C-alpha positions as CSV (number, residue, x, y, z in Angstrom):
1,A,-18.9,16.6,-5.3
2,D,-18.8,13.2,-7.0
3,L,-15.1,13.5,-8.0
4,E,-14.7,14.4,-4.8
5,D,-16.0,11.3,-3.2
6,L,-13.9,9.0,-5.2
7,H,-10.7,9.9,-2.8
8,L,-12.6,7.5,-0.4
9,Y,-12.3,4.7,-3.2
10,A,-8.7,5.1,-3.9
11,T,-5.3,3.5,-2.8
12,P,-2.9,5.6,-0.9
13,R,-0.8,5.9,-4.3
14,E,-3.9,6.8,-6.3
15,Q,-4.9,9.3,-3.6
16,R,-1.5,11.0,-3.8
17,F,-1.6,11.1,-7.8
18,R,-4.8,12.7,-7.9
19,R,-4.1,15.4,-5.3
20,F,-0.8,16.4,-7.1
21,A,-2.0,16.1,-10.4
22,S,-3.2,19.2,-12.3
23,L,-3.9,18.2,-15.6
24,E,-7.2,16.9,-17.3
25,F,-7.4,15.4,-21.1
26,E,-10.8,13.8,-22.3
27,G,-11.8,12.8,-18.6
28,Q,-8.2,11.3,-17.8
29,L,-6.0,13.0,-15.2
30,Y,-2.3,13.5,-15.7
31,M,0.6,15.0,-13.9
32,T,2.9,17.4,-15.2
33,P,7.0,16.4,-14.7
34,Y,6.7,19.5,-12.3
35,D,3.9,18.1,-10.3
36,F,5.9,14.6,-10.4
37,I,8.7,16.2,-8.9
38,Q,6.8,17.5,-6.2
39,A,5.1,14.2,-5.5
40,V,7.9,12.5,-4.4
41,T,9.7,15.5,-3.1
42,S,7.3,17.0,-1.1
43,D,4.7,16.2,1.2
44,E,2.3,18.5,0.1
45,P,1.2,20.0,-3.3
46,K,2.7,23.8,-2.8
47,H,-0.4,25.3,-4.3
48,A,-4.4,23.7,-4.0
49,K,-4.6,21.6,-7.0
50,K,-7.6,22.2,-9.7
51,W,-7.5,20.1,-12.4
52,R,-7.0,22.2,-15.6
53,S,-8.7,20.7,-18.8
54,L,-6.4,20.3,-21.8
55,S,-7.6,20.9,-25.2
56,K,-6.5,18.6,-28.1
57,Q,-4.7,21.6,-29.7
58,E,-2.8,22.2,-26.2
59,L,-1.5,18.5,-25.9
60,N,-0.2,18.5,-29.3
61,Q,1.8,21.5,-28.9
62,I,3.2,20.1,-25.6
63,L,4.0,16.7,-27.1
64,M,5.4,18.6,-30.5
65,E,8.2,20.4,-27.8
66,T,9.2,16.7,-26.1
67,P,12.7,16.2,-26.7
68,P,13.9,13.0,-28.2
69,V,15.6,10.6,-25.6
70,W,18.9,11.1,-27.0
71,K,18.6,14.9,-25.7
72,G,17.7,13.5,-22.0
73,S,19.9,14.8,-19.1
74,S,19.4,14.8,-15.4
75,K,17.5,18.3,-15.7
76,L,14.9,17.1,-18.0
77,F,12.1,17.1,-15.6
78,R,13.0,20.6,-14.5
79,N,13.7,21.8,-18.0
80,L,9.9,20.5,-19.3
81,N,8.6,21.8,-16.2
82,E,4.8,22.4,-16.7
83,K,5.3,21.0,-20.3
84,G,4.4,17.3,-20.2
85,V,1.6,15.1,-19.3
86,I,2.6,12.0,-17.0
87,S,-0.6,9.5,-16.8
88,Y,-1.2,7.1,-13.7
89,T,0.4,4.2,-15.1
90,E,3.8,6.2,-15.8
91,Y,3.8,7.2,-12.4
92,L,3.8,4.2,-11.0
93,F,7.0,3.3,-13.3
94,L,8.7,6.1,-12.6
95,L,8.1,5.5,-8.9
96,C,9.7,2.1,-9.4
97,I,12.7,3.6,-11.2
98,L,13.4,5.7,-8.2
99,T,13.6,2.8,-5.8
100,K,15.8,0.0,-7.5
101,P,19.0,-0.6,-8.3
102,H,21.0,0.1,-11.6
103,A,21.4,-3.9,-11.9
104,G,17.8,-3.7,-11.9
105,F,17.3,-1.6,-15.2
106,R,18.3,-4.5,-17.5
107,I,15.6,-6.5,-15.9
108,A,13.1,-4.1,-16.2
109,F,14.6,-3.5,-20.2
110,N,14.8,-7.1,-20.8
111,M,10.8,-7.6,-19.6
112,F,9.7,-5.2,-22.1
113,D,11.7,-6.5,-25.1
114,T,9.4,-9.5,-25.4
115,D,10.5,-10.3,-29.0
116,G,14.1,-10.5,-27.7
117,N,15.6,-7.7,-30.2
118,E,17.6,-5.7,-27.7
119,M,15.2,-3.0,-28.8
120,V,11.7,-2.1,-27.3
121,D,9.2,-0.8,-28.9
122,K,6.0,1.4,-28.5
123,K,3.6,-1.7,-28.4
124,E,6.2,-3.5,-26.1
125,F,6.1,-0.3,-23.8
126,L,2.3,-0.3,-23.6
127,V,2.0,-3.7,-22.0
128,L,3.3,-1.8,-18.9
129,Q,-0.4,-0.4,-18.8
130,E,-1.9,-4.0,-18.4
131,I,0.5,-5.1,-16.0
132,F,0.0,-1.9,-13.5
133,R,-3.5,-1.8,-14.5
134,K,-3.8,-5.8,-13.3
135,K,-2.0,-5.1,-10.1
136,N,-4.0,-2.2,-9.2
137,E,-7.1,-4.2,-9.5
138,K,-5.8,-6.4,-6.7
139,R,-5.4,-3.6,-4.6
140,E,-8.7,-1.7,-5.3
141,K,-10.7,-1.0,-2.3
142,R,-14.3,-2.6,-1.9
143,G,-17.3,-0.5,-2.3
144,D,-19.5,1.5,-4.9
145,E,-18.7,0.0,-8.2
146,E,-20.0,2.8,-10.2
147,K,-17.6,5.1,-8.1
148,R,-14.8,2.5,-8.7
149,A,-15.3,2.9,-12.3
150,M,-15.2,6.5,-12.4
151,L,-12.0,6.2,-10.9
152,R,-10.6,3.9,-13.1
153,L,-11.7,6.2,-16.3
154,Q,-10.2,9.3,-14.5
155,L,-6.6,7.3,-13.8
156,Y,-6.7,5.0,-17.0
157,G,-8.8,6.7,-19.7
158,Y,-10.9,3.4,-19.9
159,H,-13.5,1.5,-18.3
160,T,-12.2,-1.8,-17.4
161,P,-14.6,-4.8,-16.1
162,T,-14.2,-5.7,-12.6
163,N,-13.2,-9.5,-13.3
164,S,-10.4,-8.9,-15.7
165,V,-7.7,-9.8,-13.4
166,L,-5.4,-12.3,-15.3
167,K,-5.8,-15.9,-13.9
168,T,-4.5,-19.3,-15.3
169,E,-6.1,-22.4,-13.6
170,G,-7.1,-20.7,-10.4
171,E,-3.9,-19.7,-9.5
172,D,-3.1,-15.9,-9.1
173,L,-0.5,-14.5,-11.2
174,V,0.2,-10.9,-9.9
175,P,2.7,-11.4,-7.4
176,R,3.3,-8.6,-4.3
177,S,4.7,-5.6,-5.8
178,Y,4.8,-3.7,-9.4
179,W,8.6,-4.7,-9.7
180,D,7.9,-8.3,-8.8
181,T,5.4,-8.2,-11.7
182,L,7.7,-7.0,-14.3
183,R,10.3,-9.7,-13.0
184,R,8.4,-12.7,-12.6
185,S,5.8,-12.3,-15.6
186,T,8.3,-13.9,-18.0
187,S,6.0,-16.5,-19.5
188,Q,5.4,-15.8,-23.5
189,A,1.7,-16.7,-22.6
190,L,1.2,-14.1,-20.4
191,F,3.1,-11.4,-22.6
192,S,1.0,-12.4,-25.7
193,D,-2.0,-12.0,-23.5
194,L,-1.1,-8.6,-22.1
195,A,0.0,-7.3,-25.9
196,E,-3.1,-8.2,-27.1
197,R,-4.9,-6.2,-24.7
198,A,-2.5,-3.4,-25.3
199,D,-3.4,-3.8,-28.8
200,D,-7.0,-2.9,-27.8
201,I,-6.6,0.1,-25.7
202,S,-3.6,1.9,-27.6
203,S,-5.7,3.3,-30.1
204,S,-8.0,5.0,-27.4
205,L,-5.2,6.3,-25.3
206,S,-3.4,9.7,-25.9
207,D,0.0,9.9,-26.5
208,T,2.4,11.3,-23.2
209,T,5.4,13.0,-22.9
210,L,6.9,9.9,-21.9
211,L,6.0,8.0,-24.8
212,V,6.9,10.6,-27.3
213,H,10.4,10.8,-25.5
214,F,11.2,7.3,-25.8
215,F,9.6,6.4,-29.4
216,G,9.4,10.1,-31.0
217,K,6.5,12.0,-32.4
218,K,5.1,9.2,-34.6
219,G,5.3,6.5,-32.3
220,K,7.7,4.6,-34.3
221,A,11.2,4.7,-32.9
222,E,12.5,2.1,-31.0
223,L,14.3,2.4,-27.6
224,N,18.0,0.7,-26.8
225,F,19.0,-0.7,-23.7
226,E,22.1,2.4,-23.4
227,D,19.2,5.2,-24.1
228,F,16.8,3.3,-21.3
229,Y,19.4,2.9,-18.9
230,R,20.6,6.7,-19.1
231,F,17.1,7.8,-18.6
232,M,16.0,5.7,-15.3
233,D,19.9,7.0,-14.1
234,N,19.3,10.7,-15.0
235,L,15.9,10.6,-13.0
236,Q,17.3,9.2,-9.8
237,T,20.1,11.4,-10.1
238,E,17.8,14.3,-10.6
239,V,15.6,13.6,-7.8
240,L,18.3,13.6,-5.3
241,E,19.9,16.9,-6.7
242,I,16.8,18.4,-6.0
243,E,16.3,17.2,-2.7
244,F,20.1,17.6,-2.0
245,L,19.4,21.6,-3.5
246,S,16.6,22.2,-1.4
247,Y,18.8,22.0,1.9
248,S,22.1,23.0,0.7
249,N,21.4,26.7,-0.2
250,G,24.0,26.9,-2.8
251,M,27.0,25.1,-0.9
252,N,28.7,22.2,-1.9
253,T,27.4,20.1,1.2
254,I,24.4,19.7,3.7
255,S,24.9,19.7,7.4
256,E,24.5,16.5,9.1
257,E,21.1,17.7,10.5
258,D,20.0,18.1,7.3
259,F,21.0,14.8,6.0
260,A,19.3,12.9,8.7
261,H,16.0,15.0,8.1
262,I,16.0,13.7,4.5
263,L,16.4,9.9,5.7
264,L,13.7,10.5,8.2
265,R,11.1,11.7,6.1
266,Y,8.4,9.4,4.7
267,T,9.4,7.0,7.6
268,N,7.2,6.0,10.4
269,V,9.5,7.2,12.9
270,E,7.2,9.0,15.4
271,N,9.8,10.7,17.7
272,T,12.2,12.0,14.9
273,S,13.2,14.5,17.6
274,S,15.4,11.8,19.8
275,Y,17.3,10.9,16.7
276,L,17.9,14.6,15.7
277,E,19.4,15.8,19.2
278,N,21.3,12.5,19.6
279,M,23.0,13.4,16.2
280,R,23.7,16.5,17.4
281,C,25.5,15.3,20.7
282,S,27.5,12.7,18.8
283,I,28.7,15.3,16.0
284,P,29.2,18.4,17.7
285,E,31.3,19.8,14.9
286,E,29.7,19.9,11.4
287,K,31.8,18.7,8.6
288,G,28.9,18.4,6.1
289,I,27.5,15.9,3.4
290,T,28.8,16.1,-0.2
291,F,26.3,15.0,-3.0
292,E,28.8,12.5,-4.0
293,E,28.2,10.9,-0.6
294,F,24.6,12.0,-0.4
295,R,23.9,9.8,-3.7
296,S,26.1,7.1,-2.9
297,F,24.0,6.3,0.2
298,F,20.9,6.1,-1.5
299,Q,22.4,4.2,-4.5
300,F,22.8,1.7,-1.4
301,L,19.4,2.1,-0.2
302,N,18.3,0.8,-3.8
303,N,20.4,-2.4,-3.0
304,L,18.6,-2.8,0.1
305,E,17.3,-6.1,-0.4
306,D,20.9,-7.5,-1.2
307,F,22.5,-5.7,1.9
308,T,19.7,-7.5,3.9
309,I,20.5,-10.9,2.8
310,A,24.1,-10.2,3.2
311,M,23.8,-9.5,7.0
312,Q,22.1,-12.6,7.2
313,M,24.7,-14.4,5.9
314,Y,26.8,-12.8,8.3
315,N,24.5,-14.0,10.8
316,F,23.8,-10.2,12.2
317,A,20.1,-10.3,11.7
318,S,19.5,-10.4,15.1
319,R,22.1,-8.4,17.1
320,S,24.1,-5.0,16.4
321,I,26.5,-4.3,14.0
322,G,29.5,-2.0,14.2
323,Q,30.8,0.6,11.5
324,D,33.3,-1.7,10.1
325,E,31.2,-4.5,9.4
326,F,28.6,-2.3,8.1
327,K,31.2,-0.6,5.7
328,R,32.1,-3.9,4.5
329,A,28.5,-5.4,3.9
330,V,27.4,-2.6,1.9
331,Y,30.5,-3.0,-0.3
332,V,29.9,-7.0,-0.5
333,A,26.4,-6.8,-1.6
334,T,26.1,-3.5,-3.7
335,G,29.6,-2.7,-4.6
336,V,29.1,1.1,-3.3
337,K,31.9,2.2,-1.1
338,L,30.7,4.4,1.6
339,S,32.8,7.2,3.2
340,P,33.9,6.5,6.7
341,H,32.1,10.2,7.5
342,L,29.0,9.2,5.9
343,V,28.7,6.0,7.7
344,N,29.8,7.3,11.2
345,T,27.0,10.1,10.6
346,V,24.2,7.1,9.9
347,F,25.8,5.5,12.5
348,K,25.0,8.6,15.3
349,I,21.7,9.3,14.0
350,F,20.5,5.6,14.6
351,D,22.6,5.0,17.4
352,V,20.3,5.4,20.3
353,D,22.1,4.2,22.8
354,R,25.2,5.6,21.9
355,D,27.3,2.1,22.1
356,D,28.8,2.7,18.6
357,Q,26.7,-0.2,17.3
358,L,23.5,-0.3,14.8
359,S,20.7,-2.0,15.4
360,Y,20.0,-4.0,12.5
361,K,16.2,-4.7,12.2
362,E,15.3,-1.1,13.3
363,F,17.7,0.0,10.7
364,I,16.3,-1.7,7.9
365,G,12.6,-1.4,8.6
366,I,13.1,2.7,8.9
367,M,15.3,2.5,5.5
368,K,12.8,0.3,3.7
369,D,10.2,2.9,4.5
370,R,12.2,5.8,3.3
371,L,13.1,3.8,0.3
372,N,9.3,3.7,-0.6
373,R,8.9,7.2,0.2
374,G,5.9,6.1,2.4
375,F,4.3,3.6,0.3
376,R,5.9,0.2,1.5
């Protein structure tokens, strides 16, 4: 009963992690790779989750079977299935990957590479634990401190003092988002503080599938940018493939209506039926969306911030835009070329008054929700 009560003290992201996680080891919760895929592609777990306690022997066996990073692929999580453990901080890290442009991967790598030797070691990567924990403390719900301490133990595997958020001369150093934290936390002072804390906690934390995948079973390997990039690109591709295949039924395309369903998932659009009906009337003959078109659109979404800047420079921010203007702005801002059919389909979904113009503000608002899968 006490553990169920913890849900009331959890943030939405923490609640989702607890709902989909299926493993527990020494009081800390973990997701399997299958749990993670479910968490980012489904509204609810397929089955009611009960946390299964892992023995040390079972955990070691799982980690022994973890492939090295050079054996990674866009089917890694599907191949591992239930044979893997993902911590809460790694869950947040993987969510970051899914919503960021490829250009941002270099920023992430350089942030971990604190000594600038073009390689990331396990200790440098563990700084991630502290960055996300510190950010999370700023979002914690007020309430029963004992319950919050229990929740921290469940999510991080160790107790943390409530007043340990890093500040310098009264200035709060934790920006808006996890990604901003990575991008802005460039001072050596901040990283040395975090690295020192990572030293303290690394001895008490268990290895995970991600740590063994990146740094080997002994934790002595180092990660180069090419492997890091490939892992991130593979994960983005894998999640998109899973979403696409769930609608394609073995075909090479999904219908325009299915594409609309996927786009409107995780958004706060209340009446999706009006968008779907509008599209059915505007595109009476189904042509289909290929996986290449599908992937290119989500690559564009991951560059939504740059697209927003481009649109503001074009001074379209306060008015509607046509298909040619939209296509050009996407290419200029992101380098992604969207096919005419894909652009036309997007317009037909969101062009509610059917004037072949897109309401820029409404489109951006809905797509920001979709990009962040309901956790803007």
